[in-house]
LOKOL-411418 format. One record per residue: x, y, z of N, C-alpha, C, CB in turn; residue in three letters; chain. Coordinates in steps of 0.2 Angstrom, whole numbers. Glycine has a CB too. Example, Ala and Ser with C-alpha at 12.3 -4.5 7.8 and 13.67 -1.06 7.14 Angstrom:
<pts>
66, -28, 39, 62, -22, 39, 66, -16, 39, 57, -22, 45, ALA, A .
64, -11, 35, 68, -5, 36, 64, 0, 39, 70, -3, 29, SER, A .
</pts>
This chain:
<pts>
12, -474, -62, 8, -471, -57, 0, -472, -59, 10, -464, -56, MET, A .
-4, -474, -55, -11, -475, -56, -14, -467, -56, -15, -480, -51, LYS, A .
-20, -467, -59, -24, -461, -59, -25, -458, -51, -31, -462, -63, LEU, A .
-27, -463, -47, -29, -461, -40, -23, -459, -37, -32, -467, -37, THR, A .
-17, -462, -38, -11, -459, -35, -9, -453, -37, -5, -465, -36, GLU, A .
-10, -451, -44, -8, -445, -47, -13, -440, -44, -9, -446, -55, SER, A .
-19, -441, -43, -24, -436, -40, -21, -434, -33, -31, -438, -40, VAL, A .
-20, -440, -29, -18, -439, -22, -11, -434, -21, -16, -445, -18, GLU, A .
-6, -436, -26, 0, -433, -26, -1, -425, -28, 5, -436, -31, TYR, A .
-6, -424, -33, -7, -417, -34, -11, -413, -28, -12, -417, -41, THR, A .
-15, -417, -25, -18, -414, -19, -13, -412, -14, -23, -419, -16, ARG, A .
-8, -417, -13, -3, -415, -7, 1, -410, -9, 1, -422, -5, SER, A .
3, -409, -16, 7, -403, -18, 3, -397, -17, 9, -404, -25, LEU, A .
-4, -397, -19, -8, -391, -18, -8, -389, -10, -15, -393, -21, SER, A .
-9, -394, -6, -9, -393, 1, -2, -390, 4, -10, -399, 5, CYS, A .
3, -392, 1, 10, -390, 3, 11, -383, 1, 15, -394, 0, ALA, A .
9, -381, -5, 10, -375, -8, 6, -370, -4, 7, -374, -15, ARG, A .
0, -371, -2, -5, -367, 2, -1, -366, 9, -12, -371, 2, ARG, A .
2, -371, 12, 5, -371, 18, 11, -366, 18, 7, -377, 21, ALA, A .
15, -367, 12, 21, -362, 12, 18, -355, 10, 26, -365, 5, VAL, A .
13, -354, 7, 10, -347, 5, 8, -344, 12, 5, -348, 0, ALA, A .
4, -348, 16, 2, -345, 22, 8, -344, 27, -3, -350, 25, ALA, A .
12, -348, 27, 18, -347, 32, 22, -340, 29, 24, -353, 31, ALA, A .
23, -340, 23, 26, -333, 20, 22, -327, 22, 27, -334, 13, GLY, A .
15, -328, 21, 11, -322, 23, 12, -320, 30, 4, -324, 21, ALA, A .
12, -326, 34, 12, -325, 42, 19, -321, 43, 12, -331, 45, MET, A .
24, -323, 40, 31, -320, 41, 31, -313, 40, 36, -324, 37, LEU, A .
27, -312, 34, 28, -304, 32, 23, -300, 37, 25, -303, 24, CYS, A .
18, -303, 39, 13, -300, 44, 17, -299, 50, 8, -304, 45, TRP, A .
20, -304, 52, 24, -303, 59, 29, -297, 58, 27, -310, 61, VAL, A .
33, -298, 52, 38, -293, 51, 36, -285, 51, 41, -294, 45, GLY, A .
29, -285, 49, 27, -278, 48, 23, -276, 55, 22, -277, 43, TRP, A .
22, -280, 59, 18, -279, 65, 21, -273, 70, 17, -285, 69, ALA, A .
17, -269, 72, 20, -264, 77, 22, -258, 73, 25, -266, 81, GLY, A .
22, -257, 67, 24, -251, 63, 17, -248, 60, 30, -252, 58, VAL, A .
16, -242, 62, 10, -238, 59, 12, -234, 54, 7, -235, 65, ALA, A .
10, -235, 48, 12, -230, 42, 8, -224, 43, 12, -233, 35, GLY, A .
13, -219, 41, 10, -212, 41, 4, -211, 37, 15, -206, 39, ALA, A .
4, -215, 31, -1, -215, 26, -8, -217, 29, 1, -220, 20, ASP, A .
-8, -222, 33, -14, -225, 36, -17, -219, 40, -12, -231, 40, THR, A .
-13, -216, 45, -16, -211, 49, -18, -205, 45, -10, -209, 54, VAL, A .
-14, -203, 40, -16, -197, 37, -22, -198, 32, -10, -194, 33, THR, A .
-22, -204, 29, -28, -206, 25, -35, -206, 29, -27, -213, 21, ASP, A .
-35, -209, 35, -41, -209, 39, -42, -202, 42, -40, -214, 45, TRP, A .
-37, -198, 43, -38, -191, 45, -42, -187, 40, -32, -187, 47, ASP, A .
-40, -188, 34, -43, -185, 28, -50, -187, 27, -39, -186, 22, ALA, A .
-51, -194, 28, -58, -196, 28, -62, -193, 33, -58, -203, 28, LYS, A .
-59, -193, 39, -64, -190, 45, -65, -183, 44, -60, -191, 51, ALA, A .
-61, -179, 41, -61, -172, 40, -67, -171, 34, -54, -168, 38, VAL, A .
-66, -175, 29, -71, -175, 24, -78, -176, 26, -70, -180, 18, ALA, A .
-79, -181, 31, -86, -184, 33, -88, -180, 39, -85, -191, 35, ALA, A .
-84, -176, 42, -86, -172, 48, -91, -167, 46, -80, -169, 51, ALA, A .
-95, -165, 51, -100, -160, 51, -97, -153, 50, -105, -160, 57, SER, A .
-100, -148, 48, -97, -141, 48, -96, -138, 55, -101, -136, 43, PRO, A .
-92, -133, 55, -91, -129, 61, -88, -134, 67, -97, -126, 64, ALA, A .
-89, -132, 73, -86, -135, 79, -88, -142, 80, -89, -131, 85, ALA, A .
-93, -144, 78, -95, -151, 79, -90, -156, 75, -102, -152, 76, LEU, A .
-89, -153, 68, -84, -157, 64, -77, -158, 67, -84, -154, 58, GLY, A .
-75, -152, 70, -68, -152, 73, -68, -157, 79, -66, -145, 76, GLU, A .
-73, -158, 82, -74, -163, 88, -74, -170, 85, -81, -161, 92, ARG, A .
-78, -171, 80, -78, -178, 77, -71, -180, 74, -83, -178, 71, GLU, A .
-68, -175, 71, -61, -177, 69, -56, -178, 74, -59, -171, 65, SER, A .
-57, -174, 80, -53, -176, 85, -54, -182, 89, -54, -170, 90, ALA, A .
-60, -184, 89, -62, -191, 91, -58, -196, 87, -69, -192, 91, ILE, A .
-59, -196, 81, -56, -201, 76, -48, -201, 77, -57, -199, 69, VAL, A .
-45, -195, 78, -38, -195, 79, -35, -198, 85, -35, -187, 78, ASN, A .
-39, -196, 91, -38, -199, 97, -39, -206, 98, -41, -196, 102, LEU, A .
-44, -209, 94, -44, -216, 94, -39, -219, 90, -51, -219, 91, ALA, A .
-36, -216, 85, -30, -220, 82, -24, -219, 86, -29, -216, 75, MET, A .
-23, -213, 89, -17, -213, 94, -18, -218, 99, -18, -206, 97, PHE, A .
-23, -219, 103, -23, -224, 108, -23, -231, 105, -30, -223, 112, ASP, A .
-25, -232, 99, -24, -239, 97, -17, -241, 95, -29, -240, 90, ALA, A .
-14, -236, 92, -7, -237, 90, -2, -237, 96, -4, -232, 85, VAL, A .
-4, -233, 101, 0, -232, 107, -1, -238, 111, -1, -226, 111, ASN, A .
-6, -241, 111, -7, -248, 115, -2, -253, 112, -14, -250, 115, SER, A .
0, -253, 106, 4, -257, 103, 11, -256, 104, 3, -258, 96, ILE, A .
13, -249, 102, 20, -247, 103, 22, -244, 110, 21, -241, 98, GLU, A .
17, -242, 114, 18, -240, 121, 24, -235, 122, 19, -246, 125, GLN, A .
23, -230, 118, 29, -225, 118, 26, -219, 123, 30, -222, 111, ARG, A .
20, -217, 123, 17, -212, 126, 12, -213, 132, 14, -207, 122, TYR, A .
10, -209, 136, 5, -210, 141, -2, -210, 136, 5, -204, 146, GLN, A .
-6, -215, 138, -13, -215, 134, -17, -209, 135, -16, -221, 135, PRO, A .
-21, -207, 130, -26, -202, 131, -32, -205, 135, -29, -198, 125, TYR, A .
-35, -210, 133, -41, -213, 137, -40, -220, 138, -46, -211, 133, LEU, A .
-38, -224, 134, -37, -231, 136, -31, -234, 134, -43, -235, 133, VAL, A .
-29, -239, 137, -22, -243, 136, -25, -250, 135, -16, -242, 142, LYS, A .
-25, -253, 130, -27, -260, 128, -21, -264, 128, -31, -260, 122, LEU, A .
-23, -270, 130, -17, -275, 130, -18, -279, 123, -17, -280, 136, ALA, A .
-15, -278, 118, -16, -281, 112, -13, -288, 112, -14, -278, 106, PRO, A .
-16, -293, 107, -13, -299, 106, -6, -298, 102, -18, -305, 103, ALA, A .
-1, -302, 103, 5, -301, 100, 5, -307, 94, 11, -302, 105, SER, A .
8, -305, 89, 9, -299, 86, 3, -295, 83, 14, -299, 80, PRO, A .
3, -289, 83, -3, -285, 81, -1, -280, 76, -7, -282, 87, THR, A .
-4, -278, 71, -2, -273, 66, -5, -267, 69, -5, -275, 59, SER, A .
0, -262, 69, -2, -255, 71, -6, -252, 66, 5, -251, 73, ALA, A .
-5, -253, 59, -9, -250, 54, -16, -253, 54, -6, -251, 47, GLU, A .
-17, -259, 56, -24, -262, 56, -27, -259, 62, -23, -270, 56, ALA, A .
-24, -258, 67, -27, -256, 74, -29, -248, 72, -21, -256, 80, ALA, A .
-25, -244, 69, -26, -237, 67, -32, -237, 63, -20, -234, 64, ALA, A .
-32, -241, 58, -38, -241, 53, -45, -243, 56, -37, -246, 47, ALA, A .
-44, -249, 60, -50, -251, 64, -53, -246, 69, -49, -258, 68, SER, A .
-48, -243, 73, -50, -238, 77, -54, -232, 74, -44, -235, 82, ALA, A .
-51, -229, 68, -53, -224, 65, -60, -225, 62, -48, -222, 59, ALA, A .
-61, -231, 59, -67, -233, 56, -73, -233, 61, -66, -240, 53, ALA, A .
-71, -236, 67, -76, -237, 72, -78, -230, 75, -73, -241, 77, THR, A .
-73, -226, 76, -74, -219, 79, -78, -215, 74, -68, -216, 82, ALA, A .
-77, -215, 68, -80, -212, 63, -87, -214, 62, -77, -213, 55, ALA, A .
-89, -220, 62, -95, -223, 62, -100, -221, 68, -95, -231, 61, ALA, A .
-96, -221, 74, -100, -219, 80, -101, -212, 80, -96, -222, 86, GLU, A .
-97, -208, 78, -98, -201, 78, -104, -199, 73, -92, -197, 76, THR, A .
-104, -203, 67, -109, -202, 62, -116, -204, 65, -107, -206, 55, ALA, A .
-116, -209, 68, -122, -212, 71, -125, -207, 77, -121, -219, 75, ASN, A .
-120, -205, 81, -122, -199, 86, -125, -193, 83, -115, -197, 90, ALA, A .
-122, -191, 77, -124, -185, 74, -131, -186, 71, -119, -183, 68, ARG, A .
-133, -192, 68, -139, -194, 66, -145, -194, 71, -139, -201, 62, LEU, A .
-142, -196, 77, -147, -197, 83, -149, -190, 85, -145, -201, 89, ARG, A .
-144, -185, 85, -145, -178, 87, -150, -175, 82, -139, -174, 87, LEU, A .
-150, -177, 76, -154, -173, 71, -161, -176, 70, -151, -174, 64, MET, A .
-162, -182, 73, -169, -185, 73, -173, -182, 78, -168, -193, 74, ALA, A .
</pts>
């Protein structure tokens, strides 16, 4: 085998390994889609409570984060009537990722609103 053939063979093996790894990751992702772990929701709830303002405003901010997570996960699992919105997610969609994204977005928006009120 010539050196150039050896290099090409190594490259093709490397591409094949990456393709198998990507396919395996995709299968794992598809298998986990639609199930929101309690850890994700409770972790983001704890973060929202820790970052919230004191008194009633903090309770409101925490509720907004929790309702955003509820609507995001419920849009995927469709078990309950939505609180505010019902989105049409692409299939397959990770409920954990949706909950985390909704919580992060809601927490950031409530923090920005609080800063605008203080200015």
